[in-house]
C-alpha positions as CSV (number, residue, x, y, z in Angstrom):
1,X,-13.4,-27.9,2.6
2,X,-12.0,-25.5,5.3
3,X,-9.9,-27.5,7.7
4,X,-8.3,-25.7,10.9
5,X,-4.5,-26.4,11.1
6,X,-2.7,-26.2,14.0
7,X,-0.7,-23.0,14.7
8,X,3.0,-23.6,13.8
9,X,5.4,-23.6,16.9
10,X,7.3,-20.7,15.5
11,X,4.4,-18.5,15.3
12,X,3.5,-19.3,18.9
13,X,7.2,-18.5,19.9
14,X,7.1,-15.0,17.9
15,X,3.8,-14.0,19.6
16,X,5.4,-14.7,23.0
17,X,8.5,-12.7,22.4
18,X,6.5,-9.7,21.0
19,X,4.1,-9.8,23.8
20,X,7.0,-9.5,26.1
21,X,9.1,-7.0,24.1
22,X,6.5,-4.7,23.0
23,X,5.3,-3.4,26.6
24,X,9.0,-2.9,27.3
25,X,9.2,-0.6,24.4
26,X,6.2,1.6,25.4
27,X,7.4,2.5,28.9
28,X,9.3,5.6,29.5
29,X,12.8,5.7,29.3
30,X,14.8,5.1,32.7
31,X,16.5,8.5,33.5
32,X,20.4,8.4,33.8
33,X,21.8,7.7,37.0
34,X,22.5,10.9,39.0
35,X,26.2,11.7,38.4
36,X,27.4,12.5,42.1
37,X,29.7,11.3,44.6
38,X,29.7,11.8,48.3
39,X,27.0,13.9,49.9
40,X,25.0,13.7,46.3
41,X,27.6,16.5,45.0
42,X,29.0,16.2,41.5
43,X,32.7,16.2,41.3
44,X,32.6,19.7,39.8
45,X,30.8,20.9,42.8
46,X,33.6,19.3,45.0
47,X,36.5,20.8,43.0
48,X,34.6,24.4,43.0
49,X,34.5,23.9,46.8
50,X,38.2,22.8,47.0
51,X,39.3,25.9,44.9
52,X,37.1,28.2,47.1
53,X,38.8,26.8,50.4
54,X,42.2,27.3,48.6
55,X,41.4,30.8,47.5
56,X,44.0,33.1,46.3
57,X,46.5,31.1,48.3
58,X,48.4,34.3,49.7
59,X,52.1,34.0,50.8
60,X,55.0,35.8,52.1
61,X,57.4,33.0,51.5
62,X,58.0,29.6,49.7
63,X,57.8,28.1,53.3
64,X,53.8,28.8,53.3
65,X,53.5,27.1,49.8
66,X,52.2,23.4,49.7
67,X,50.7,21.2,47.2
68,X,48.1,18.6,47.4
69,X,47.1,15.7,45.0
70,X,43.5,16.1,44.0
71,X,41.3,13.8,42.0
72,X,41.8,10.1,41.1
73,X,43.4,8.2,38.1
74,X,41.7,4.6,37.6
75,X,45.3,3.1,38.3
76,X,45.8,5.1,41.5
77,X,47.1,8.4,42.5
78,X,45.9,12.0,41.9
79,X,44.9,13.5,38.6
80,X,46.8,16.9,39.2
81,X,48.0,18.9,41.9
82,X,46.8,22.4,43.3
83,X,49.1,24.8,45.2
84,X,47.9,26.3,48.7
85,X,49.0,28.4,51.4
86,X,49.4,27.4,55.1
87,X,48.5,31.0,55.9
88,X,44.8,30.7,55.1
89,X,43.6,27.1,54.9
90,X,43.4,24.3,57.6
91,X,45.6,21.2,56.3
92,X,42.8,18.7,57.9
93,X,39.9,20.8,56.2
94,X,41.5,21.0,52.8
95,X,42.6,17.2,53.0
96,X,39.0,16.2,53.9
97,X,37.6,18.3,50.7
98,X,40.3,16.6,48.6
99,X,39.3,13.3,49.7
100,X,35.5,14.1,49.1
101,X,36.3,15.3,45.7
102,X,38.5,12.2,44.6
103,X,35.7,9.9,45.9
104,X,33.3,11.5,43.5
105,X,35.5,11.4,40.7
106,X,35.9,7.9,41.2
107,X,32.2,7.5,41.3
108,X,31.8,9.3,38.2
109,X,34.5,7.6,36.3
110,X,33.2,4.2,37.5
111,X,29.4,5.1,36.2
112,X,30.7,6.3,32.9
113,X,33.5,3.6,32.3
114,X,36.1,6.3,32.0
115,X,39.6,4.8,31.7
116,X,42.8,6.5,32.7
117,X,46.0,6.6,30.8
118,X,47.6,5.5,34.0
119,X,50.4,8.0,33.6
120,X,52.1,9.2,36.9
121,X,51.5,12.7,37.9
122,X,54.4,13.9,39.8
123,X,54.1,16.6,42.6
124,X,55.8,19.7,40.9
125,X,56.1,21.4,44.4
126,X,55.0,25.0,45.1
127,X,56.6,28.3,45.4
128,X,55.7,32.1,46.6
129,X,55.5,33.9,43.2
130,X,53.9,37.7,43.5
131,X,52.6,36.8,47.0
132,X,50.6,33.8,45.7
133,X,51.5,30.2,46.2
134,X,52.0,28.5,42.7
135,X,52.9,25.3,41.2
136,X,56.4,25.2,40.1
137,X,57.0,25.3,36.3
138,X,59.0,22.3,34.8
139,X,61.8,22.9,32.9
140,X,62.1,21.7,29.2
141,X,62.5,17.7,29.2
142,X,60.2,17.3,32.1
143,X,62.6,18.1,35.1
144,X,61.9,20.5,38.0
145,X,64.1,23.5,38.5
146,X,66.9,23.0,40.9
147,X,66.7,25.1,44.0
């Protein structure tokens, strides 16, 4: 004698769950988000533009040399400093490019979940050496040279 038994509730739940999950597994994977900051450019592209703008940073004296904080740390402040020369760079243009780079870095860090060590990056200052603006080197123990 064959009798039809009702389907157990767990089997109905499992069938329903599989009918929802399996189609999702069969679809194409979602491409990763575009890693870009302002104007669709990556942080690396912004940094390259920043370096091209600064160029060789030619100078005749220390008075022509400046520093600019670039990048962005999660806790605030720049990630590093670059030396530049007032002889060949317009400050407003450099500042705009540095801000675009910082924005792109923040966007990429946020997307990737990258965290910062939150250490303070201090401005080392810049000097003219061999007719090029360069960051001042730090003395042993972390201090800046006395001028």
